[in-house]
C-alpha positions, 0 to 999 in steps of 0.5 A: 438489472443494474449490473447490466450498466457495467461493461467488462473489457477484454483486457485483464492482468494476471499474476506473473511469476517472472516478476521477482525481487531479491531478498536477504536469505539467512539459512536456518533462521526460519528453523526452530533452532537457537542459531543460524547456519550463517557462520559455517556457510561463510567459512565454506565459501571462504574456503573456495579457491580463487578460480572456483570463486570467480567461476561461481560468481560469474555464472551466478551473475550471468544466470540472474543478472538480466532479471535484476538491476545491479545484482552485484550491488545487491550481493555486496549489500547482503554481504555487508549485512552478514559480514559480522559472522565472517571470522576472516572478513578482512581476508576475503577478496572482493569476489568472495564477498560478492559470492557470500552475498549471493549465497545469502540472497534469493528471488521472491516472486511478488505476485506468484500467489495472487494479484488483486484489489486495484485502484486507478488514478491519472498518471503523472505523465500525460505526454504523447497522447492523442485526442480522448486519451488518458494515461492512468496509473493502476496500483495493485496488491500483489501477493507472493509466498507466505501470503506476503503483500506488497504494492505494485503498479501498472500503466495503461491508456484509456480511450478514445472511447472504450479502448484500453491499452495496458503497458507491458510490465516486463523488466527488472523490479526495483524495491524502493530505498529508504530516504531521510524523512521529516517526521511530524511532531503532531503524528508523534503526539497522536501516536503516544495519545493513542497508547495512553503514553503520557509521562514526564519523559514524553512531555520533555521530548515533545516540548523539545521537538520542532513541528518537523524534525529528522532522525538525528534531531529525534535521537539528539533530544532523547540523548539529552534527557536528564538522568533523573528521568531516565532512571525511573522504572518506566524510563527504558520502556518509554524510550522504546515506545517513543522510538517505536512510535516514531519509526512508524513514519518513513520515506522511500524513493526509486531511481529516476530512470525506473518505469512505474511498473518496475517499482515495488513498495515493499514492507519496511517496518515491523508493523508492515512485516506481513504485508502492505494491503489494499492501497486506495490511491487518489489524486488530490487537487487542493493545492497548487500542484496535484499530489497523490495520496493513498491509504493502505493496511499494514499487517504484522501477522497479528495486528492490522493498522491503517497507514497513509502515503503521500507522493508528488510523482509516484516516485517519492513516497512518505508513509505515516500512521493514521491515528484516531477512532475513525482510522481503526479497521480496514478500508479508509478512503480519502476524499480528493479534496477538502469539503468545507475546509475539512479533511474527510475520509470514508471508513469502516471502523466497526467492521461492517458499516460505511462511515464518514470521519473528519481529521481534527486539529490534533491529526486524529480521525474522529469517531465516524458518522454512519452513512450506510449499514448492511441493508440488502441481501447481497451485503448483509455481512458487511459493507465498505467502500471501493475506493475514494469518493469520485466528485460529480455534479450530482454529488460524491459517487461512492462505490461500495462493496457488500458481502453476502451468502458464501462470502460472495463480494459484489460492488454497489454505489451510493451518492453523497451530498456534494457539500454535506457528505454526511448525507446519503442522497441516493443509492443504487437499488441493486448490484453494479458488478458481481462475480460471474461464472468466470470470476468465481474461481481463484485464490479467494473465490467468489469476489469482485473488489476494487480500491478505486476508479475514475471518470474519463470522457463520461464513463466510470472506469472501474478496475477490479480484482476477480477472486484474487486470480486476475484484475479486470476492467469495466466501464459504466456510463456515469449518466446512466449510473446516476439515473439508475439511483433512487432516493436514499429515503426510499431504501 
């Protein structure tokens, strides 16, 4: 049995409801009413006397301050967001403003509902390690109230041997703060082409923009459009579409003194408003310095879209849309380096088949070449990847997932030619990892699923989500895994 190759480790990560962030809370905005209750609430807070205001603020900071970084600054920010509703805003004392901010805040437990779908890459910090050890960064899909997903992290040390130590994840969480981004003109071109938005306004704007530009330059170009273009019947709609397409790219960063497990990548655009799902991180080595890249699924409550991120250090992140037919649907996974000068990715554009897509000169992912369709009984509903291909001397090792009866997810493996990755040279004839009895129960039952592992000291280290109830870790000897594979032509 091929599933005997995988050895489950005793260490697991489980959802921790103590991991909370502070979100803006506007009373009444989620009700079926035309107005919020914000103005009346501010007036009631403003009506408190100074002594009561100071006591309430002090009590709130004492009660919650240790759970968050600079909670007073968050209260001030939330006050700034709602102060337009305060009739007597100039008359409010600093303490009253902070207290208003406190009433317009609430805690959100980022992983209270589920923790799942991990990927694993080498950590940026490899200091203070012994022989045979590797520090790794584990990305996590964390799900809270309302099935809202965000991206979290954990740190761990592998080795020596099969030892695994996960760093304690306690401490205040920090949501990344938006920073200035250098937009890419080719991404704007690709986004407009995808929506077939090509007219005199878009042509004029694209002609005026440099290859990389900031937000101020973009708005300056829009502001300089000739009136005879803006007066057209489609003028306002085109401007809105330009701004919406451009807003798909953004950057976020965390303070230098935050630890990796304290950082939360939180939805920051309308396309992500209902979640950032299933990040597949990979450490890319094409340039002089390694860089981290990932793909993830943005969800707005109705539509999904594939997004990419890049980070030099897992502290600064740039997010951009992925365009083209190869980037449709979920499950895009980037290769860790170019192959034959081409940027490649695995995908599942048709929803059920693993394919290989190539990035063209216009920054669009091309129609995929099919690699592996549902074949065996355990994968007849659909197949997809479990993260980026892993380079070995024998070829590109691709971990796969398949869905069988009762929507049961299991993990398998393929091997692609090292120089021609559109050729499947071998496959595992059975399942590598499947839900055991202890894995069956959870937020999403009967699932084992991964977004990517790595090889260390001859072993494949595979983090996996078990029914969205916990994250486990398994090891597989790479030599034994490759030996168990059969010629793909025999399938």
